[in-house]
Structures are given as C-alpha cells and as structure tokens.
ChimeraX commands (.cxc) that place a marker at each C-alpha (Angstrom):
marker #1 position 0.01,-0.04,0.11 radius 0.5
marker #1 position 1.25,3.50,-0.89 radius 0.5
marker #1 position 1.33,6.49,1.41 radius 0.5
marker #1 position -0.73,8.69,-0.75 radius 0.5
marker #1 position -3.74,6.09,-0.47 radius 0.5
marker #1 position -3.48,6.42,3.22 radius 0.5
marker #1 position -3.50,9.98,3.41 radius 0.5
marker #1 position -6.31,10.38,0.80 radius 0.5
marker #1 position -8.52,8.05,3.17 radius 0.5
marker #1 position -7.58,10.03,6.22 radius 0.5
marker #1 position -8.45,13.26,4.51 radius 0.5
marker #1 position -12.04,11.72,3.79 radius 0.5
marker #1 position -12.37,10.85,7.22 radius 0.5
marker #1 position -11.12,13.68,8.89 radius 0.5
marker #1 position -12.41,16.62,7.00 radius 0.5
marker #1 position -11.12,20.19,7.50 radius 0.5
marker #1 position -7.67,19.13,8.80 radius 0.5
marker #1 position -4.97,21.78,8.57 radius 0.5
marker #1 position -2.11,19.52,8.21 radius 0.5
marker #1 position -0.23,19.23,4.91 radius 0.5
marker #1 position 1.06,16.01,3.34 radius 0.5
marker #1 position 4.74,16.57,4.71 radius 0.5
marker #1 position 3.29,16.54,8.34 radius 0.5
marker #1 position 1.19,13.56,7.65 radius 0.5
marker #1 position 4.24,11.66,6.07 radius 0.5
marker #1 position 6.34,12.85,9.13 radius 0.5
marker #1 position 3.82,10.92,11.35 radius 0.5
marker #1 position 3.83,7.75,9.20 radius 0.5
marker #1 position 7.69,7.89,9.17 radius 0.5
marker #1 position 7.56,7.74,12.97 radius 0.5
marker #1 position 4.95,4.92,13.09 radius 0.5
marker #1 position 7.04,2.74,10.56 radius 0.5
marker #1 position 10.09,3.31,12.87 radius 0.5
marker #1 position 8.18,2.18,15.73 radius 0.5
marker #1 position 6.76,-0.84,13.90 radius 0.5
marker #1 position 9.83,-1.80,12.47 radius 0.5
marker #1 position 11.83,-1.74,15.88 radius 0.5
marker #1 position 9.22,-3.40,17.76 radius 0.5
marker #1 position 7.74,-6.13,15.40 radius 0.5
marker #1 position 9.86,-6.88,12.23 radius 0.5
marker #1 position 13.45,-6.28,13.58 radius 0.5
marker #1 position 13.21,-9.61,15.73 radius 0.5
marker #1 position 12.17,-11.82,12.85 radius 0.5
marker #1 position 14.26,-13.52,10.54 radius 0.5
marker #1 position 12.21,-12.83,7.18 radius 0.5
marker #1 position 11.69,-9.13,8.32 radius 0.5
marker #1 position 11.34,-6.71,5.03 radius 0.5
marker #1 position 14.07,-4.26,4.28 radius 0.5
marker #1 position 13.22,-0.82,6.14 radius 0.5
marker #1 position 13.30,2.19,4.09 radius 0.5
marker #1 position 11.86,5.28,5.84 radius 0.5
marker #1 position 8.90,6.98,4.36 radius 0.5
marker #1 position 10.11,9.70,2.23 radius 0.5
marker #1 position 7.05,10.99,-0.16 radius 0.5
marker #1 position 3.69,10.07,-1.29 radius 0.5
marker #1 position 4.75,7.36,-3.54 radius 0.5
marker #1 position 6.56,5.38,-0.76 radius 0.5
marker #1 position 5.39,1.90,0.01 radius 0.5
marker #1 position 4.38,0.88,3.67 radius 0.5
marker #1 position 5.55,-2.13,5.63 radius 0.5
marker #1 position 1.95,-3.37,6.69 radius 0.5
marker #1 position 0.04,-5.36,4.13 radius 0.5
marker #1 position -3.03,-3.61,2.66 radius 0.5
marker #1 position -5.54,-5.77,4.69 radius 0.5
marker #1 position -4.08,-4.39,7.88 radius 0.5
marker #1 position -3.83,-0.80,6.66 radius 0.5
marker #1 position -6.32,0.51,9.35 radius 0.5
marker #1 position -3.22,0.51,11.57 radius 0.5
marker #1 position -2.15,3.56,9.57 radius 0.5
marker #1 position -5.51,5.18,9.18 radius 0.5
marker #1 position -6.24,5.00,12.92 radius 0.5
marker #1 position -2.87,6.15,13.88 radius 0.5
marker #1 position -2.89,9.22,11.57 radius 0.5
marker #1 position -6.54,10.08,12.68 radius 0.5
marker #1 position -5.59,9.85,16.28 radius 0.5
marker #1 position -2.61,12.05,15.76 radius 0.5
marker #1 position -4.48,14.56,13.79 radius 0.5
marker #1 position -7.32,14.83,16.51 radius 0.5
marker #1 position -4.64,15.08,19.35 radius 0.5
marker #1 position -2.98,17.88,17.50 radius 0.5
marker #1 position -6.19,20.02,17.28 radius 0.5
marker #1 position -7.35,19.26,20.92 radius 0.5
marker #1 position -10.28,16.93,20.21 radius 0.5
marker #1 position -9.73,14.33,22.88 radius 0.5
marker #1 position -12.92,12.48,22.42 radius 0.5
marker #1 position -12.06,11.62,18.77 radius 0.5
marker #1 position -8.40,11.17,19.77 radius 0.5
marker #1 position -9.50,8.52,22.46 radius 0.5
marker #1 position -11.90,6.88,19.93 radius 0.5
marker #1 position -9.18,6.37,17.08 radius 0.5
marker #1 position -6.49,5.68,19.74 radius 0.5
marker #1 position -8.50,2.57,20.81 radius 0.5
marker #1 position -9.03,1.57,17.18 radius 0.5
marker #1 position -5.51,1.99,16.53 radius 0.5
marker #1 position -4.44,-0.27,19.42 radius 0.5
marker #1 position -6.84,-2.99,18.37 radius 0.5
marker #1 position -5.77,-2.96,14.75 radius 0.5
marker #1 position -2.13,-3.03,16.11 radius 0.5
marker #1 position -3.01,-5.95,17.97 radius 0.5
marker #1 position -4.63,-7.94,15.18 radius 0.5
marker #1 position -1.69,-7.01,12.74 radius 0.5
marker #1 position 0.99,-8.33,15.67 radius 0.5
marker #1 position -1.14,-11.67,16.03 radius 0.5
marker #1 position -1.12,-12.09,12.45 radius 0.5
marker #1 position 2.68,-11.43,11.83 radius 0.5
marker #1 position 3.64,-13.35,14.82 radius 0.5
marker #1 position 1.49,-16.38,13.77 radius 0.5
marker #1 position 3.07,-16.44,10.24 radius 0.5
marker #1 position 6.76,-15.62,10.63 radius 0.5
marker #1 position 9.70,-17.26,12.62 radius 0.5
marker #1 position 11.55,-15.24,15.09 radius 0.5
marker #1 position 15.20,-14.75,14.82 radius 0.5
marker #1 position 17.35,-17.70,16.23 radius 0.5
marker #1 position 19.45,-16.84,19.09 radius 0.5
marker #1 position 22.41,-19.26,20.14 radius 0.5
marker #1 position 22.39,-19.66,23.86 radius 0.5
marker #1 position 25.62,-21.06,25.43 radius 0.5
marker #1 position 25.78,-22.19,29.02 radius 0.5
marker link #1:1,2 radius 0.2
marker link #1:2,3 radius 0.2
marker link #1:3,4 radius 0.2
marker link #1:4,5 radius 0.2
marker link #1:5,6 radius 0.2
marker link #1:6,7 radius 0.2
marker link #1:7,8 radius 0.2
marker link #1:8,9 radius 0.2
marker link #1:9,10 radius 0.2
marker link #1:10,11 radius 0.2
marker link #1:11,12 radius 0.2
marker link #1:12,13 radius 0.2
marker link #1:13,14 radius 0.2
marker link #1:14,15 radius 0.2
marker link #1:15,16 radius 0.2
marker link #1:16,17 radius 0.2
marker link #1:17,18 radius 0.2
marker link #1:18,19 radius 0.2
marker link #1:19,20 radius 0.2
marker link #1:20,21 radius 0.2
marker link #1:21,22 radius 0.2
marker link #1:22,23 radius 0.2
marker link #1:23,24 radius 0.2
marker link #1:24,25 radius 0.2
marker link #1:25,26 radius 0.2
marker link #1:26,27 radius 0.2
marker link #1:27,28 radius 0.2
marker link #1:28,29 radius 0.2
marker link #1:29,30 radius 0.2
marker link #1:30,31 radius 0.2
marker link #1:31,32 radius 0.2
marker link #1:32,33 radius 0.2
marker link #1:33,34 radius 0.2
marker link #1:34,35 radius 0.2
marker link #1:35,36 radius 0.2
marker link #1:36,37 radius 0.2
marker link #1:37,38 radius 0.2
marker link #1:38,39 radius 0.2
marker link #1:39,40 radius 0.2
marker link #1:40,41 radius 0.2
marker link #1:41,42 radius 0.2
marker link #1:42,43 radius 0.2
marker link #1:43,44 radius 0.2
marker link #1:44,45 radius 0.2
marker link #1:45,46 radius 0.2
marker link #1:46,47 radius 0.2
marker link #1:47,48 radius 0.2
marker link #1:48,49 radius 0.2
marker link #1:49,50 radius 0.2
marker link #1:50,51 radius 0.2
marker link #1:51,52 radius 0.2
marker link #1:52,53 radius 0.2
marker link #1:53,54 radius 0.2
marker link #1:54,55 radius 0.2
marker link #1:55,56 radius 0.2
marker link #1:56,57 radius 0.2
marker link #1:57,58 radius 0.2
marker link #1:58,59 radius 0.2
marker link #1:59,60 radius 0.2
marker link #1:60,61 radius 0.2
marker link #1:61,62 radius 0.2
marker link #1:62,63 radius 0.2
marker link #1:63,64 radius 0.2
marker link #1:64,65 radius 0.2
marker link #1:65,66 radius 0.2
marker link #1:66,67 radius 0.2
marker link #1:67,68 radius 0.2
marker link #1:68,69 radius 0.2
marker link #1:69,70 radius 0.2
marker link #1:70,71 radius 0.2
marker link #1:71,72 radius 0.2
marker link #1:72,73 radius 0.2
marker link #1:73,74 radius 0.2
marker link #1:74,75 radius 0.2
marker link #1:75,76 radius 0.2
marker link #1:76,77 radius 0.2
marker link #1:77,78 radius 0.2
marker link #1:78,79 radius 0.2
marker link #1:79,80 radius 0.2
marker link #1:80,81 radius 0.2
marker link #1:81,82 radius 0.2
marker link #1:82,83 radius 0.2
marker link #1:83,84 radius 0.2
marker link #1:84,85 radius 0.2
marker link #1:85,86 radius 0.2
marker link #1:86,87 radius 0.2
marker link #1:87,88 radius 0.2
marker link #1:88,89 radius 0.2
marker link #1:89,90 radius 0.2
marker link #1:90,91 radius 0.2
marker link #1:91,92 radius 0.2
marker link #1:92,93 radius 0.2
marker link #1:93,94 radius 0.2
marker link #1:94,95 radius 0.2
marker link #1:95,96 radius 0.2
marker link #1:96,97 radius 0.2
marker link #1:97,98 radius 0.2
marker link #1:98,99 radius 0.2
marker link #1:99,100 radius 0.2
marker link #1:100,101 radius 0.2
marker link #1:101,102 radius 0.2
marker link #1:102,103 radius 0.2
marker link #1:103,104 radius 0.2
marker link #1:104,105 radius 0.2
marker link #1:105,106 radius 0.2
marker link #1:106,107 radius 0.2
marker link #1:107,108 radius 0.2
marker link #1:108,109 radius 0.2
marker link #1:109,110 radius 0.2
marker link #1:110,111 radius 0.2
marker link #1:111,112 radius 0.2
marker link #1:112,113 radius 0.2
marker link #1:113,114 radius 0.2
marker link #1:114,115 radius 0.2
marker link #1:115,116 radius 0.2
marker link #1:116,117 radius 0.2
marker link #1:117,118 radius 0.2
view
C-alpha cells in the first residue's frame, strides 16, 4: 500500500484538517520506525526497512491491515487539534488494529534464532 492512498483515506475521514502532506508523512515515518523496531526487527524474514520519504513510498504493513495507519494518523490529527474524544476513539481503534496485525505477523513468521551457551 502507498502513502498517498492512506493520506487520501484519512483526509476523507478527518475533513477540514489543516495539516499538509509533509506533516502526515512525518507521522507515518514515526509509526513505521516504531513498527520496525518493535515487530519486524526480531524476525528472520523481516522486510528491508526504508523510511517513508514521499507520497509514492510503500508501507510495511500489508493492505488488509492498513487500518493501523489510518487510525494512527486520525488519532494524531485529533490530538494535534485538541479533540480528545475523537483522539481517544481513534487511539483505541489503532491499538485494536495493531494487536490484530501483531497476531497475524507472529503467527506467520519465525523469530530470529539465538544461540544460547551455558
């Protein structure tokens, strides 16, 4: 999935937002870094991480779990404008979507092997 698709979806959901694409891309870059270091990094077949740079960049999470990105951006947008009720709603949706993705990824990928010596 591409960055421009996520941004377009979020702009349709959060109408009237005053953030430009560069600010939204920065938020996505932050999330991608967190995802890579907390999930992907400890698995053998982790994808190559390249930070999000522009609207044509590809994202790490597959399209069927793209709600993680949508909910993350929506929650960050509402937090930045001080709408805490909507922020809490989208933060909760983000946590649920992230949990679903983590379960999927852990179920379908092997962790890196560690040689333990005594």
